[in-house]
C-alpha positions in Angstrom: 93.6 76.1 92.2 90.1 74.7 91.8 86.6 75.6 90.5 83.8 76.9 92.7 80.6 78.8 92.5 80.7 82.3 94.1 78.2 85.1 94.6 79.7 88.4 93.6 76.6 90.6 94.0 73.4 89.9 95.9 70.5 89.1 93.6 69.0 86.3 91.6 70.4 83.0 90.5 72.5 84.7 87.8 74.5 86.4 90.5 76.4 83.1 91.0 79.6 82.6 88.9 81.5 79.4 88.3 85.1 80.3 88.4 88.7 79.4 89.4 89.6 80.1 93.0 92.4 79.0 95.4 92.0 75.5 96.8 91.7 75.5 100.6 94.1 73.6 102.9 93.1 71.7 106.0 94.0 73.4 109.3 94.4 71.9 112.7 91.5 69.6 113.5 90.2 69.8 109.9 90.0 67.6 106.9 90.1 68.5 103.2 87.2 67.0 101.3 87.1 66.4 97.6 83.4 67.1 97.1 81.3 64.6 95.0 77.9 66.2 95.7 76.4 69.1 97.5 72.8 69.8 98.4 70.8 73.0 98.2 69.0 74.4 101.3 66.7 77.5 101.6 69.5 79.3 103.4 71.5 79.2 100.2 69.1 81.2 98.1 68.2 83.5 101.0 71.9 84.3 101.5 72.4 84.7 97.7 69.8 87.5 97.8 71.5 89.2 100.7 68.7 88.1 103.1 66.2 90.4 101.3 63.3 88.5 102.9 64.4 89.9 106.3 64.1 93.4 107.7 67.3 95.3 107.0 68.2 95.5 110.6 68.1 91.7 111.0 70.2 90.8 107.9 73.4 89.0 108.7 76.5 90.6 107.1 78.1 88.7 104.3 81.3 89.6 102.7 81.4 89.3 98.9 82.3 87.2 97.0 81.3 84.1 98.9 80.7 80.4 98.1 77.3 79.1 99.2 76.5 75.7 100.7 76.9 73.6 103.8 75.9 70.0 102.8 78.6 67.8 101.4 79.4 64.3 100.5 82.8 63.4 99.3 86.2 61.8 99.9 88.9 62.9 102.4 91.8 64.4 100.4 93.9 65.5 103.3 94.0 65.8 107.1 95.2 68.6 109.3 97.2 68.3 112.5 95.5 66.5 115.4 93.1 64.5 113.2 93.1 60.8 113.9 89.6 59.6 113.1 89.9 60.2 109.3 92.4 59.4 106.7 92.8 60.1 102.9 90.3 58.0 100.9 87.6 57.9 103.5 84.1 58.6 102.2 82.4 61.2 104.4 79.3 63.4 104.5 78.1 66.1 106.8 76.8 69.6 107.6 79.9 71.8 107.6 80.4 74.7 110.0 76.8 75.4 110.9 75.6 77.5 112.6 78.2 80.2 112.3 79.1 82.0 109.1 76.1 81.3 106.8 78.5 80.5 104.0 80.9 78.6 106.2 80.6 75.3 104.4 81.6 76.6 101.0 80.0 73.4 99.5 79.4 74.6 95.9 83.0 73.8 95.1 85.4 71.1 94.0 87.0 71.0 97.5 86.2 72.4 100.9 87.5 71.9 104.5 85.5 70.8 107.5 86.1 70.3 111.2 86.7 66.6 111.6 83.9 66.4 114.2 81.2 67.6 111.7 81.5 64.5 109.5 80.3 60.9 109.5 81.3 58.0 107.4 79.1 57.7 104.3 77.1 54.5 104.2 78.7 52.2 101.6 75.4 51.4 99.9 74.4 55.0 99.5 75.8 57.1 96.6 77.2 60.6 97.1 74.1 62.3 95.6 71.8 60.7 98.1 74.2 61.2 101.0 74.6 64.9 100.2 70.8 65.3 100.5 70.8 64.4 104.2 72.9 66.7 106.4 71.0 70.0 107.1 67.4 68.6 106.5 68.1 65.3 108.2 69.8 66.9 111.2 67.0 69.5 111.5 64.4 66.7 111.7 66.5 64.6 114.0 67.3 67.4 116.4 63.7 68.6 116.4 62.3 65.1 117.2 64.9 63.9 119.7 66.7 66.9 121.2 63.8 69.3 121.4 60.5 67.3 121.5 62.1 64.1 122.9 59.5 62.1 120.9 58.0 59.0 122.6 56.6 55.9 121.0 52.8 56.1 120.3 52.6 59.9 120.1 50.9 61.5 117.2 53.1 63.8 115.0 51.8 66.1 112.3 54.3 67.2 109.7 53.2 70.3 107.7 55.1 70.4 104.5 55.8 66.7 104.7 57.1 66.2 101.2 60.0 68.7 101.4 63.5 68.3 102.7 63.0 68.5 106.4 59.5 67.2 106.2 60.2 63.9 104.5 63.0 63.1 107.0 60.7 64.1 109.9 58.1 61.6 108.6 60.6 58.8 108.4 62.3 59.4 111.7 59.0 59.7 113.6 57.8 56.4 112.0 61.0 54.7 113.0 60.3 55.8 116.6 56.9 54.2 116.6 54.8 57.4 116.3 51.6 57.9 114.4 52.3 60.3 111.6 50.1 62.7 109.7 51.6 64.2 106.6 50.3 67.4 105.1 51.2 68.3 101.5 49.5 68.8 98.1 47.8 65.9 96.4 50.7 65.4 94.0 52.8 64.1 96.9 50.2 61.6 98.3 51.8 58.4 96.8 55.2 59.5 97.9 54.2 60.1 101.5 52.2 57.0 101.8 55.2 55.1 100.6 57.2 56.7 103.4 54.6 55.3 105.8 52.3 58.2 106.9 49.3 56.9 108.7 47.1 59.8 107.5 47.6 62.1 104.5 46.0 65.5 104.2 45.9 67.3 100.9 45.9 70.9 102.0 44.7 72.0 98.5 41.3 70.3 99.0 41.0 69.9 102.8 41.5 72.5 105.6 44.1 70.8 107.8 42.5 72.3 110.9 39.3 70.3 110.1 41.0 67.0 109.3 43.1 66.4 112.4 42.7 66.7 116.1 44.4 65.8 119.4 47.9 65.9 117.9 50.8 65.7 120.3 53.4 67.4 118.2 53.4 69.6 115.1 56.5 70.1 113.0 55.7 73.0 110.8 58.1 73.6 107.8 55.7 76.1 106.2 55.1 78.9 108.7 53.8 82.1 107.2 51.0 84.5 108.3 48.4 81.7 108.7 50.5 79.4 110.9 48.1 80.0 113.8 45.5 77.9 112.0 47.4 74.8 113.4 46.6 75.7 117.0 43.2 73.8 117.1 45.0 70.6 116.0 47.2 70.4 119.1 46.0 68.9 122.4 46.7 70.7 125.7 50.3 69.9 126.7 51.3 69.4 123.0 54.0 71.2 121.1 54.6 73.1 117.9 58.1 73.1 116.4 58.5 75.8 113.8 61.2 75.3 111.2 60.7 78.8 109.6 59.0 82.1 110.5 55.3 82.1 111.2 52.5 83.9 113.0 51.6 81.4 115.7 49.8 83.8 118.0 51.8 82.5 120.9 49.7 84.2 123.6 46.7 82.2 122.4 48.8 79.1 122.2 49.9 79.6 125.8 46.2 79.9 126.8 45.6 76.5 125.1 48.5 74.9 126.9 50.6 74.6 123.8 54.3 75.1 124.0 56.9 75.8 121.3 60.0 73.7 120.8 62.0 75.5 118.1 65.7 75.0 117.6 68.7 76.0 115.5 70.2 73.1 113.6 73.8 72.5 114.3 76.6 70.4 112.8 77.0 67.1 114.7 79.1 64.2 113.3 77.7 61.7 115.9 74.1 62.4 114.9 75.1 62.1 111.2 76.5 58.7 112.1 73.1 57.7 113.5 71.4 59.0 110.3 73.9 56.9 108.4 72.9 53.8 110.4 69.2 54.4 109.7 70.0 54.8 106.0 71.9 51.5 106.0 68.9 49.7 107.5 66.5 51.3 105.0 64.5 53.2 107.7 65.6 56.6 106.3 65.6 57.0 102.5 66.6 60.4 101.1 64.4 61.6 98.2 66.0 63.4 95.3 63.9 66.0 93.6 66.4 66.9 90.9 70.2 66.8 90.2 72.2 69.5 88.5 75.9 69.7 87.6 77.9 72.2 89.7 78.3 74.3 86.6 74.5 74.8 86.5 74.0 76.0 90.1 71.9 78.9 88.8 69.5 76.5 87.2 69.3 74.5 90.5 68.3 77.7 92.3 65.7 78.5 89.7 64.2 75.1 90.3 64.2 75.7 94.1 62.4 79.0 93.7 59.6 77.2 91.8 58.6 75.5 95.0 56.7 72.2 95.4 59.9 70.3 95.9 59.8 66.6 96.7 62.8 65.9 98.8 66.1 67.6 98.0 67.9 69.3 95.1 71.5 68.3 94.7 74.5 69.6 92.8 76.7 66.8 91.3 80.3 67.8 91.4 81.9 64.5 90.3 
């Protein structure tokens, strides 16, 4: 047996219960991970609520009870048949079983299992808390920039919501590629984003972003919402917008302006996690931790998430 956090009824943070459950076993092609840290993602609290933010017809079906979480960092505690690249004692991190079942990772727990191919070796100089902060947000930024946009050196990238999980990774990865980066966030994040290397900072609380930037090649928008179309005037003809969440972009108007959309669903990828690990080892990617909570206080971590204005990632410390 082991301890884990499970959601027994859709609702607020108090719907999560820390309790004893059976410990999983690694199946063929899988490893068993003793989790040291797990990160929160917006999907976690959206799933906990039963996807209440979506129209009823669009809500994925979740069987109760379930254990949230997809982002883990820990130590291999066992390997299943057919696994040769990992052995007990290896320190690993990754985005587990995503997409697929939204609770497929079962990361809010002492142990979980993962397909061996979803993991990468944790950098030796990075602790588990910081490693756990990377997988979903880091892969979302990485895949947006390099799989969907195919970012080239010298291009201008505007990141809306630059201080958040995906945003702060997008800033760093774009800079590492040689792009000019514009970061949009509230003024309280100015020093943080300048430290990450943004070439221009826009405080959206004092300055309308559509008046402060022009001729942008690529927009990565982590904010979305009903006013997302205000970003259209920023983008040059032939440019792109990559939404990370839902927004009203008035795509007909965007098409008239020669703007295309490059969205994409993040997916587990151990090879890309290894590339992120390499960038962390060289200091070109630095995960920012907003706050850390013990696994037993997952409900408090979710309350912090719902307050918004997060700088980096919220992490649950398991060990």
